[in-house]
Every structure is written in C-alpha cells, then in structure tokens.
Backbone as CSV, one residue per row, in Angstrom:
resi,resn,N_x,N_y,N_z,CA_x,CA_y,CA_z,C_x,C_y,C_z
1,MET,7.326,-13.367,12.624,7.097,-11.945,12.892,5.625,-11.703,13.198
2,SER,5.353,-10.882,14.158,3.977,-10.571,14.511,3.415,-9.497,13.584
3,SER,2.114,-9.271,13.672,1.475,-8.206,12.901,2.089,-6.856,13.263
4,PHE,2.367,-6.669,14.553,2.986,-5.421,15.009,4.338,-5.206,14.333
5,ALA,5.166,-6.251,14.280,6.496,-6.150,13.673,6.401,-5.832,12.186
6,LEU,5.460,-6.465,11.499,5.287,-6.198,10.059,4.842,-4.753,9.823
7,LYS,3.973,-4.243,10.677,3.529,-2.861,10.527,4.678,-1.878,10.743
8,ILE,5.505,-2.161,11.732,6.669,-1.299,11.983,7.599,-1.317,10.776
9,LEU,7.833,-2.504,10.219,8.685,-2.623,9.036,8.082,-1.884,7.855
10,ALA,6.764,-2.008,7.677,6.086,-1.323,6.572,6.219,0.192,6.719
11,MET,6.029,0.710,7.926,6.134,2.146,8.140,7.565,2.639,7.950
12,ALA,8.534,1.850,8.413,9.938,2.242,8.286,10.364,2.303,6.819
13,THR,9.955,1.314,6.036,10.326,1.307,4.617,9.594,2.409,3.861
14,MET,8.359,2.682,4.238,7.614,3.766,3.600,8.253,5.111,3.909
15,LEU,8.624,5.325,5.162,9.266,6.581,5.547,10.584,6.767,4.786
16,THR,11.363,5.715,4.686,12.619,5.771,3.942,12.376,6.171,2.491
17,ASP,11.368,5.562,1.896,11.019,5.862,0.505,10.634,7.322,0.332
18,HIS,9.800,7.833,1.223,9.309,9.203,1.098,10.391,10.231,1.412
19,ILE,11.304,9.890,2.299,12.437,10.782,2.550,13.255,10.942,1.272
20,GLY,13.490,9.839,0.581,14.213,9.898,-0.676,13.488,10.728,-1.717
21,ALA,12.168,10.559,-1.797,11.387,11.285,-2.796,11.369,12.788,-2.524
22,VAL,11.195,13.169,-1.262,11.073,14.583,-0.911,12.420,15.299,-0.946
23,LEU,13.471,14.620,-0.494,14.780,15.262,-0.393,15.687,14.958,-1.581
24,GLU,15.124,14.450,-2.653,15.931,14.070,-3.823,16.931,15.143,-4.268
25,PRO,16.536,16.433,-4.331,17.501,17.437,-4.805,18.741,17.579,-3.930
26,GLN,18.625,17.210,-2.646,19.757,17.370,-1.736,20.498,16.064,-1.454
27,LEU,20.049,14.984,-2.058,20.672,13.683,-1.811,21.581,13.298,-2.965
28,PRO,22.709,12.634,-2.666,23.504,12.063,-3.759,22.686,10.970,-4.446
29,ALA,23.014,10.694,-5.679,22.225,9.746,-6.471,22.114,8.387,-5.800
30,TRP,23.220,7.922,-5.186,23.193,6.596,-4.563,22.241,6.556,-3.375
31,ALA,22.186,7.662,-2.599,21.306,7.704,-1.430,19.841,7.735,-1.861
32,PHE,19.571,8.504,-2.906,18.204,8.559,-3.421,17.748,7.177,-3.881
33,LEU,18.586,6.499,-4.660,18.228,5.178,-5.170,18.086,4.166,-4.044
34,LEU,18.928,4.286,-3.020,18.832,3.370,-1.882,17.515,3.558,-1.148
35,CYS,17.135,4.815,-0.912,15.864,5.103,-0.233,14.683,4.553,-1.016
36,ARG,14.692,4.784,-2.319,13.566,4.324,-3.130,13.544,2.811,-3.267
37,THR,14.726,2.190,-3.267,14.798,0.725,-3.353,14.234,0.086,-2.095
38,VAL,14.673,0.575,-0.937,14.148,0.074,0.345,12.641,0.299,0.413
39,GLY,12.199,1.433,-0.103,10.788,1.792,-0.037,9.866,0.910,-0.836
40,ARG,10.418,0.143,-1.794,9.567,-0.725,-2.619,8.904,-1.820,-1.791
41,LEU,9.455,-2.137,-0.627,8.864,-3.204,0.192,7.589,-2.765,0.891
42,ALA,7.392,-1.466,1.029,6.306,-0.966,1.869,4.923,-1.371,1.369
43,MET,4.636,-1.141,0.093,3.285,-1.375,-0.400,2.842,-2.830,-0.282
44,PRO,3.667,-3.810,-0.701,3.223,-5.197,-0.481,2.953,-5.524,0.977
45,LEU,3.764,-4.957,1.889,3.555,-5.224,3.309,2.236,-4.644,3.799
46,PHE,1.941,-3.403,3.400,0.669,-2.802,3.792,-0.505,-3.582,3.208
47,CYS,-0.378,-3.998,1.963,-1.455,-4.759,1.321,-1.670,-6.099,2.017
48,PHE,-0.576,-6.721,2.435,-0.695,-7.991,3.158,-1.459,-7.802,4.458
49,MET,-1.164,-6.719,5.183,-1.848,-6.494,6.455,-3.319,-6.152,6.256
50,ILE,-3.637,-5.493,5.140,-5.045,-5.226,4.842,-5.791,-6.531,4.594
51,ALA,-5.169,-7.426,3.817,-5.798,-8.726,3.551,-5.971,-9.519,4.836
52,GLU,-4.955,-9.500,5.702,-5.056,-10.199,6.976,-6.153,-9.593,7.850
53,GLY,-6.387,-8.300,7.669,-7.410,-7.634,8.466,-8.777,-8.260,8.322
54,LEU,-9.080,-8.782,7.115,-10.386,-9.404,6.902,-10.550,-10.651,7.770
55,PHE,-9.446,-11.352,8.001,-9.511,-12.592,8.784,-9.480,-12.339,10.289
56,HIS,-9.018,-11.174,10.692,-8.844,-10.922,12.123,-9.820,-9.910,12.715
57,THR,-10.433,-9.077,11.868,-11.328,-8.065,12.408,-12.612,-8.685,12.939
58,ARG,-13.141,-8.093,13.981,-14.418,-8.543,14.527,-15.586,-7.818,13.886
59,ASP,-15.303,-6.726,13.202,-16.354,-5.919,12.584,-15.822,-5.346,11.262
60,ALA,-16.118,-6.042,10.169,-15.602,-5.638,8.858,-16.127,-4.265,8.445
61,LYS,-17.362,-3.947,8.806,-17.926,-2.655,8.431,-17.201,-1.518,9.154
62,ARG,-16.870,-1.732,10.427,-16.133,-0.707,11.168,-14.726,-0.556,10.596
63,TYR,-14.115,-1.663,10.193,-12.796,-1.630,9.564,-12.870,-0.807,8.272
64,LEU,-13.917,-1.026,7.498,-14.114,-0.295,6.252,-14.283,1.199,6.525
65,LEU,-14.997,1.530,7.588,-15.188,2.933,7.962,-13.858,3.571,8.363
66,ARG,-13.043,2.849,9.128,-11.732,3.377,9.520,-10.862,3.649,8.297
67,LEU,-10.891,2.737,7.330,-10.102,2.931,6.116,-10.616,4.120,5.305
68,THR,-11.927,4.320,5.308,-12.511,5.464,4.600,-12.047,6.778,5.226
69,LEU,-12.126,6.854,6.551,-11.675,8.062,7.252,-10.178,8.283,7.044
70,PHE,-9.414,7.199,7.068,-7.974,7.278,6.851,-7.664,7.865,5.475
71,ALA,-8.357,7.389,4.451,-8.130,7.875,3.089,-8.492,9.350,2.959
72,LEU,-9.606,9.755,3.546,-10.053,11.145,3.448,-9.109,12.095,4.190
73,VAL,-8.711,11.703,5.398,-7.824,12.554,6.200,-6.452,12.686,5.543
74,SER,-6.015,11.636,4.854,-4.670,11.624,4.262,-4.564,12.410,2.965
75,GLU,-5.685,12.791,2.376,-5.630,13.401,1.041,-4.942,14.759,1.035
76,VAL,-5.231,15.611,2.010,-4.592,16.932,2.050,-3.074,16.815,2.232
77,PRO,-2.578,16.043,3.216,-1.119,15.885,3.325,-0.486,15.312,2.055
78,TYR,-1.154,14.365,1.442,-0.639,13.760,0.206,-0.537,14.795,-0.907
79,ASP,-1.568,15.594,-1.063,-1.562,16.607,-2.122,-0.519,17.693,-1.861
80,LEU,-0.361,18.072,-0.589,0.634,19.091,-0.257,2.052,18.624,-0.609
81,VAL,2.364,17.384,-0.253,3.691,16.855,-0.551,3.898,16.695,-2.048
82,LYS,2.867,16.237,-2.735,3.034,15.931,-4.158,2.959,17.158,-5.055
83,THR,2.059,18.093,-4.737,1.836,19.214,-5.649,1.991,20.586,-5.004
84,GLY,2.024,20.635,-3.660,2.067,21.916,-2.978,0.703,22.564,-2.836
85,GLN,-0.351,21.896,-3.301,-1.715,22.412,-3.183,-2.461,21.649,-2.094
86,TRP,-3.418,22.349,-1.479,-4.179,21.714,-0.398,-5.031,20.571,-0.903
87,LEU,-5.666,20.751,-2.037,-6.463,19.683,-2.642,-6.231,19.698,-4.138
88,GLU,-5.917,18.532,-4.670,-5.647,18.405,-6.088,-6.110,17.001,-6.487
89,PHE,-6.954,16.906,-7.485,-7.652,15.649,-7.746,-7.125,14.872,-8.945
90,THR,-5.898,15.187,-9.375,-5.322,14.427,-10.484,-5.134,12.965,-10.100
91,ASP,-4.627,12.732,-8.892,-4.547,11.372,-8.360,-4.793,11.414,-6.857
92,GLN,-4.982,10.232,-6.275,-5.385,10.161,-4.865,-4.375,9.338,-4.061
93,ASN,-4.407,9.524,-2.748,-3.445,8.850,-1.878,-3.714,7.349,-1.767
94,VAL,-2.717,6.648,-1.251,-2.778,5.189,-1.199,-3.901,4.679,-0.297
95,GLY,-4.402,5.530,0.596,-5.506,5.110,1.452,-6.723,4.668,0.651
96,PHE,-6.965,5.314,-0.483,-8.100,4.924,-1.325,-7.865,3.556,-1.961
97,THR,-6.611,3.251,-2.277,-6.290,1.930,-2.821,-6.527,0.851,-1.776
98,LEU,-6.071,1.109,-0.559,-6.268,0.137,0.524,-7.749,-0.041,0.830
99,LEU,-8.484,1.057,0.815,-9.923,1.005,1.047,-10.620,0.164,-0.017
100,LEU,-10.316,0.446,-1.275,-10.954,-0.294,-2.365,-10.536,-1.759,-2.357
101,GLY,-9.266,-2.017,-2.046,-8.801,-3.397,-1.984,-9.517,-4.188,-0.900
102,PHE,-9.693,-3.572,0.265,-10.407,-4.254,1.346,-11.867,-4.469,0.971
103,LEU,-12.480,-3.458,0.361,-13.864,-3.607,-0.081,-13.978,-4.748,-1.090
104,GLY,-12.979,-4.853,-1.969,-12.996,-5.908,-2.981,-12.961,-7.301,-2.383
105,ILE,-12.046,-7.537,-1.433,-11.974,-8.879,-0.856,-13.156,-9.150,0.073
106,LEU,-13.714,-8.102,0.654,-14.911,-8.262,1.482,-16.079,-8.735,0.620
107,LEU,-16.245,-8.098,-0.545,-17.307,-8.509,-1.466,-17.032,-9.888,-2.045
108,PHE,-15.769,-10.122,-2.421,-15.399,-11.428,-2.977,-15.699,-12.535,-1.984
109,ASP,-15.330,-12.318,-0.725,-15.551,-13.314,0.323,-17.036,-13.573,0.519
110,SER,-17.824,-12.503,0.484,-19.260,-12.647,0.681,-19.912,-13.418,-0.469
111,PHE,-19.571,-13.044,-1.698,-20.159,-13.720,-2.865,-19.682,-15.167,-2.963
112,ALA,-18.410,-15.407,-2.677,-17.867,-16.763,-2.751,-18.544,-17.676,-1.740
113,ALA,-18.840,-17.138,-0.552,-19.512,-17.926,0.484,-20.914,-18.337,0.044
114,GLN,-21.497,-17.537,-0.855,-22.831,-17.846,-1.384,-22.770,-18.727,-2.634
115,GLY,-21.543,-19.063,-3.052,-21.384,-19.869,-4.254,-21.522,-19.075,-5.535
116,ARG,-21.498,-17.752,-5.443,-21.661,-16.890,-6.627,-20.273,-16.476,-7.121
117,LYS,-19.595,-17.406,-7.783,-18.209,-17.181,-8.197,-18.092,-16.074,-9.237
118,GLY,-19.064,-15.984,-10.131,-19.041,-14.934,-11.143,-19.124,-13.557,-10.519
119,ALA,-20.047,-13.402,-9.580,-20.199,-12.111,-8.900,-18.956,-11.776,-8.082
120,ALA,-18.330,-12.806,-7.494,-17.114,-12.592,-6.709,-16.004,-12.038,-7.590
121,LEU,-15.846,-12.625,-8.773,-14.808,-12.161,-9.696,-15.098,-10.749,-10.190
122,VAL,-16.361,-10.489,-10.502,-16.753,-9.159,-10.984,-16.495,-8.101,-9.919
123,SER,-16.681,-8.456,-8.643,-16.476,-7.481,-7.571,-15.019,-7.025,-7.514
124,ILE,-14.086,-7.945,-7.718,-12.664,-7.582,-7.715,-12.329,-6.721,-8.920
125,ILE,-12.849,-7.097,-10.076,-12.606,-6.318,-11.294,-13.176,-4.912,-11.140
126,ALA,-14.338,-4.817,-10.502,-15.001,-3.519,-10.331,-14.188,-2.586,-9.432
127,VAL,-13.697,-3.098,-8.306,-12.947,-2.218,-7.402,-11.577,-1.866,-7.991
128,ALA,-10.984,-2.800,-8.732,-9.716,-2.496,-9.411,-9.924,-1.405,-10.454
129,SER,-11.048,-1.479,-11.157,-11.385,-0.455,-12.152,-11.616,0.893,-11.476
130,ALA,-12.256,0.863,-10.311,-12.488,2.107,-9.563,-11.164,2.733,-9.139
131,ALA,-10.218,1.900,-8.691,-8.898,2.409,-8.298,-8.200,3.050,-9.491
132,TYR,-8.373,2.457,-10.656,-7.775,3.014,-11.883,-8.426,4.339,-12.254
133,LEU,-9.742,4.402,-12.146,-10.475,5.604,-12.549,-10.182,6.794,-11.639
134,VAL,-10.064,6.555,-10.342,-9.773,7.666,-9.428,-8.275,7.933,-9.334
135,ARG,-7.477,7.080,-9.988,-6.014,7.229,-10.034,-5.405,7.245,-8.630
136,SER,-5.822,6.278,-7.826,-5.235,6.166,-6.489,-3.830,5.580,-6.608
137,ASP,-2.988,5.869,-5.635,-1.599,5.426,-5.648,-1.539,3.898,-5.738
138,TYR,-0.763,3.384,-6.652,-0.630,1.956,-6.967,-1.846,1.390,-7.676
139,SER,-2.943,2.091,-7.687,-4.096,1.786,-8.538,-4.447,0.293,-8.570
140,ILE,-4.548,-0.250,-9.781,-4.931,-1.651,-9.972,-3.963,-2.590,-9.261
141,PHE,-2.683,-2.241,-9.278,-1.687,-3.135,-8.706,-1.846,-3.267,-7.196
142,GLY,-2.242,-2.200,-6.518,-2.482,-2.282,-5.087,-3.646,-3.209,-4.768
143,VAL,-4.729,-3.086,-5.535,-5.881,-3.976,-5.353,-5.474,-5.421,-5.633
144,TYR,-4.666,-5.600,-6.666,-4.177,-6.942,-7.018,-3.372,-7.549,-5.871
145,TYR,-2.460,-6.766,-5.278,-1.667,-7.282,-4.166,-2.565,-7.729,-3.009
146,ILE,-3.529,-6.901,-2.678,-4.428,-7.243,-1.571,-5.192,-8.527,-1.880
147,PHE,-5.653,-8.652,-3.118,-6.423,-9.845,-3.491,-5.574,-11.106,-3.427
148,ILE,-4.339,-11.073,-3.948,-3.540,-12.302,-3.949,-3.157,-12.704,-2.528
149,PHE,-2.949,-11.710,-1.653,-2.624,-12.052,-0.271,-3.837,-12.665,0.433
150,TYR,-5.019,-12.248,0.027,-6.246,-12.852,0.559,-6.446,-14.253,-0.031
151,TYR,-6.346,-14.362,-1.353,-6.678,-15.604,-2.056,-5.673,-16.714,-1.766
152,PHE,-4.385,-16.367,-1.676,-3.339,-17.362,-1.448,-2.869,-17.359,0.002
153,ARG,-3.769,-17.075,0.900,-3.374,-16.935,2.314,-2.662,-18.171,2.845
154,ASN,-3.110,-19.342,2.453,-2.523,-20.582,2.958,-1.644,-21.283,1.928
155,ASN,-1.203,-20.531,0.934,-0.365,-21.095,-0.122,0.830,-20.169,-0.327
156,HIS,1.907,-20.419,0.413,3.064,-19.528,0.372,3.696,-19.455,-1.021
157,ILE,3.776,-20.604,-1.695,4.393,-20.624,-3.026,3.537,-19.857,-4.025
158,GLY,2.241,-20.135,-4.031,1.338,-19.437,-4.938,1.330,-17.940,-4.681
159,ARG,1.364,-17.558,-3.426,1.369,-16.137,-3.045,2.626,-15.442,-3.541
160,THR,3.776,-16.099,-3.385,5.043,-15.504,-3.807,5.113,-15.378,-5.329
161,ILE,4.659,-16.410,-6.035,4.651,-16.363,-7.502,3.730,-15.252,-7.988
162,ALA,2.552,-15.140,-7.370,1.594,-14.100,-7.766,2.148,-12.710,-7.473
163,LEU,2.850,-12.566,-6.340,3.472,-11.283,-6.011,4.542,-10.936,-7.038
164,ALA,5.390,-11.900,-7.370,6.455,-11.670,-8.352,5.864,-11.267,-9.703
165,ALA,4.773,-11.914,-10.097,4.129,-11.572,-11.370,3.604,-10.145,-11.343
166,GLY,3.001,-9.752,-10.221,2.484,-8.392,-10.095,3.592,-7.356,-10.127
167,VAL,4.712,-7.662,-9.459,5.847,-6.743,-9.439,6.420,-6.570,-10.843
168,LEU,6.525,-7.659,-11.591,7.023,-7.592,-12.964,6.097,-6.764,-13.849
169,LEU,4.796,-6.964,-13.697,3.829,-6.203,-14.491,3.875,-4.720,-14.151
170,LEU,4.030,-4.414,-12.864,4.121,-3.018,-12.456,5.367,-2.359,-13.041
171,SER,6.483,-3.065,-13.005,7.716,-2.531,-13.575,7.569,-2.287,-15.068
172,ALA,6.940,-3.238,-15.758,6.718,-3.078,-17.196,5.788,-1.908,-17.481
173,ASP,4.760,-1.755,-16.650,3.824,-0.635,-16.819,4.529,0.703,-16.626
174,MET,5.441,0.760,-15.675,6.202,1.980,-15.437,7.059,2.328,-16.655
175,MET,7.677,1.311,-17.234,8.500,1.538,-18.422,7.654,2.071,-19.564
176,LEU,6.489,1.474,-19.757,5.590,1.905,-20.841,5.082,3.323,-20.600
177,ALA,4.973,3.705,-19.312,4.494,5.046,-18.968,5.597,6.095,-19.069
178,GLY,6.824,5.649,-19.369,7.916,6.596,-19.564,8.846,6.763,-18.393
179,ALA,8.722,5.913,-17.358,9.618,6.011,-16.206,11.045,5.654,-16.619
180,HIS,12.004,6.232,-15.927,13.404,5.913,-16.185,13.631,4.425,-15.917
181,TRP,14.401,3.772,-16.775,14.619,2.336,-16.645,15.198,1.962,-15.272
182,ARG,16.013,2.865,-14.690,16.624,2.563,-13.399,15.581,2.470,-12.308
183,TYR,14.596,3.374,-12.341,13.552,3.350,-11.320,12.623,2.150,-11.525
184,ALA,12.349,1.825,-12.794,11.534,0.643,-13.080,12.241,-0.621,-12.602
185,LEU,13.568,-0.619,-12.713,14.347,-1.789,-12.308,14.332,-1.967,-10.784
186,ILE,14.530,-0.872,-10.036,14.567,-1.022,-8.580,13.195,-1.379,-8.019
187,SER,12.135,-1.119,-8.789,10.794,-1.487,-8.323,10.656,-3.000,-8.172
188,LEU,11.532,-3.748,-8.841,11.482,-5.208,-8.757,11.839,-5.710,-7.356
189,THR,12.520,-4.890,-6.573,12.898,-5.323,-5.225,11.679,-5.477,-4.309
190,ALA,10.519,-5.032,-4.759,9.299,-5.207,-3.962,9.016,-6.672,-3.674
191,VAL,9.524,-7.555,-4.537,9.276,-8.981,-4.337,9.942,-9.485,-3.051
192,LEU,10.945,-8.753,-2.548,11.615,-9.149,-1.304,10.688,-9.053,-0.098
193,ALA,9.559,-8.365,-0.268,8.576,-8.304,0.818,8.039,-9.693,1.145
194,ALA,8.207,-10.634,0.208,7.743,-12.008,0.442,8.467,-12.643,1.626
195,ILE,9.701,-12.185,1.918,10.483,-12.789,3.016,9.865,-12.507,4.380
196,PRO,9.671,-11.230,4.771,9.022,-11.004,6.071,7.594,-11.538,6.115
197,ILE,6.918,-11.552,4.971,5.553,-12.086,4.944,5.566,-13.583,5.255
198,MET,6.560,-14.312,4.729,6.667,-15.745,5.022,7.002,-15.989,6.491
199,LEU,7.617,-14.997,7.121,7.988,-15.129,8.531,6.856,-14.723,9.474
200,TYR,5.745,-14.302,8.900,4.605,-13.861,9.709,4.097,-15.005,10.574
201,SER,3.918,-14.743,11.846,3.543,-15.781,12.816,2.042,-15.878,13.054
202,ASN,1.274,-15.030,12.417,-0.189,-14.990,12.592,-0.571,-14.541,14.007
203,GLU,0.327,-13.809,14.633,0.061,-13.259,15.961,0.049,-11.741,15.885
204,ARG,-0.738,-11.110,16.722,-0.855,-9.655,16.693,0.357,-8.936,17.266
205,GLY,0.935,-9.486,18.298,2.007,-8.770,18.987,1.407,-7.637,19.810
206,ARG,2.141,-6.555,19.990,1.634,-5.416,20.760,0.398,-4.848,20.059
207,ASP,-0.633,-4.590,20.835,-1.892,-4.130,20.245,-2.636,-3.261,21.251
208,GLY,-3.691,-2.641,20.790,-4.492,-1.767,21.625,-5.023,-0.609,20.800
209,LYS,-6.021,0.081,21.312,-6.642,1.171,20.567,-5.646,2.289,20.273
210,ALA,-4.822,2.628,21.257,-3.845,3.698,21.055,-2.832,3.314,19.985
211,MET,-2.411,2.049,19.981,-1.445,1.578,19.004,-2.045,1.599,17.602
212,ARG,-3.280,1.146,17.471,-3.937,1.146,16.149,-4.114,2.573,15.650
213,ALA,-4.483,3.491,16.558,-4.643,4.891,16.165,-3.316,5.474,15.680
214,ALA,-2.225,5.078,16.340,-0.899,5.574,15.947,-0.523,5.084,14.560
215,PHE,-0.864,3.845,14.246,-0.554,3.313,12.923,-1.303,4.086,11.833
216,TYR,-2.573,4.378,12.080,-3.362,5.123,11.092,-2.852,6.556,10.955
217,ALA,-2.435,7.144,12.084,-2.012,8.546,12.073,-0.647,8.735,11.425
218,PHE,0.159,7.687,11.410,1.536,7.835,10.943,1.611,8.342,9.504
219,TYR,0.791,7.803,8.630,0.866,8.175,7.208,0.615,9.670,6.983
220,PRO,-0.539,10.215,7.399,-0.740,11.646,7.162,0.229,12.532,7.949
221,LEU,0.587,12.124,9.173,1.480,12.953,9.987,2.894,13.013,9.400
222,HIS,3.412,11.888,8.936,4.775,11.922,8.400,4.815,12.697,7.088
223,LEU,3.702,12.690,6.332,3.646,13.496,5.114,3.672,14.984,5.447
224,MET,2.959,15.363,6.508,2.969,16.770,6.908,4.362,17.196,7.389
225,VAL,5.045,16.318,8.105,6.404,16.628,8.560,7.338,16.785,7.362
226,LEU,7.230,15.909,6.394,8.071,15.997,5.199,7.758,17.255,4.391
227,TYR,6.484,17.636,4.377,6.110,18.876,3.678,6.738,20.077,4.376
228,ALA,6.718,20.075,5.712,7.336,21.167,6.473,8.842,21.209,6.230
229,VAL,9.479,20.049,6.159,10.918,19.978,5.874,11.201,20.550,4.482
230,ARG,10.353,20.205,3.544,10.528,20.724,2.173,10.439,22.240,2.150
231,LEU,9.467,22.811,2.868,9.334,24.263,2.921,10.557,24.900,3.585
232,TRP,11.007,24.301,4.694,12.152,24.837,5.426,13.420,24.798,4.576
233,ALA,13.562,23.729,3.795,14.766,23.588,2.957,14.650,24.347,1.640
234,GLY,13.468,24.872,1.375,13.261,25.629,0.140,13.293,24.758,-1.096
235,LEU,12.836,23.504,-0.960,12.865,22.567,-2.096,11.596,22.676,-2.935
C-alpha cells in the first residue's frame, strides 16, 4: 500500500468513528459499536504516517510548522463538536498530539545522531509529558505510537509487539478512568492497524501540493460538517 492509500484508509476509519460518536443517539447500538470499532484503526495509521514523515520530508522545520498550523486551525471545530463551544481548553484536538509526537522523534533523532542517548530519551519523555499536561487527544499514547513507528521502522515484529502493548495499556487506562468495559474492549481492535502498515510499500502514490492540502483540511472540515449535522438533527 502506498502512503496515499494509507492516508485514505486513515481518513475513512476516522470519519466512520466520528459519525458514530456524533450520531450515537440516532444509531442502533450495533451500528454505534461498529463505527467506533472501525474507528480504532485511525489513530495508529495517522501516527505511522507522522513517523514516516520524518524519513521522507525534505524540510523537517516546515513539516513542524504545517503540523502547528493544523493543530491550531482544528481546535475550534474540535471544541464545537465536543462541547458546543467555540473554544474550550479542557482538552485539545489530536493535531497537538501529532505535533508533539513529531517534535519528539525529531529531537530524538537529532540527539541520537550526536550520540546523546540520555538526551534523546528525555526528549521523548518531555513531549509525552507535554501531551499529558495539555490533555491532547490520545495524549501519551499518541506520542508513544509515533515513537514506536519511528524506532521500529525496520523491525516489523518489534513494531507490532510494541503497538499491541500500547493498545493493551490504553484499554486498561480507559477502564481505570471509568470507561464502559465494552468500549475499552473494542479499543483493542486498534492493533489491526498493523496489517495495512505491514503492507506499506514505502511509496508515496498520488501526491502534490493540492493533495497534501486536502489531507490537512479533511480533519477540521469533516468536524464542521458533523457539527452542522448535529445542529440540524437537534442532537
């Protein structure tokens, strides 16, 4: 699978997940659970593409700037869908997690290249802590996914085991936080993201500035559409 194909799959699973979340009151229980189950694949796929971005980008600083703008632009749509308020700072959208995760592996890569292994490890811990403090979506676990996809890039078995461990820890954390056992259980299906990731061909596929802009725009735009649907349906 090309990078383009993985991005399409990530967006499709994310959209399915968010449709289930927004339309839950009007969906039968089985449809809601199906949407949320399919949606569990989205985050690992997005994290994998962020990690791959470090190896393929020609300008890491520009990539970091794009992720920063993406996170900032996405905050209002995220808050509207989640709380109905234009800005609400209890938690932040997943763009901040992706931004921090990319910053973490960028710093780790830089320090490791200098032989400063201690500083490299501290950089990952620091950005994971920042994700926790700002309460970005997926928080520490999102940073963890990005790091393992970077660190185990050429080790499919190690990458899959690390992903499975992260998924198990996330499910356990959800249970401890009071989530319904059924939702914590379906979160385990995120490990299935390892299948399309193993099929990744290391090729870009369809690409171009317009295509990249569309990928970045999809997240905030689909949230705004779902918010409009919620208002129209009176949910």
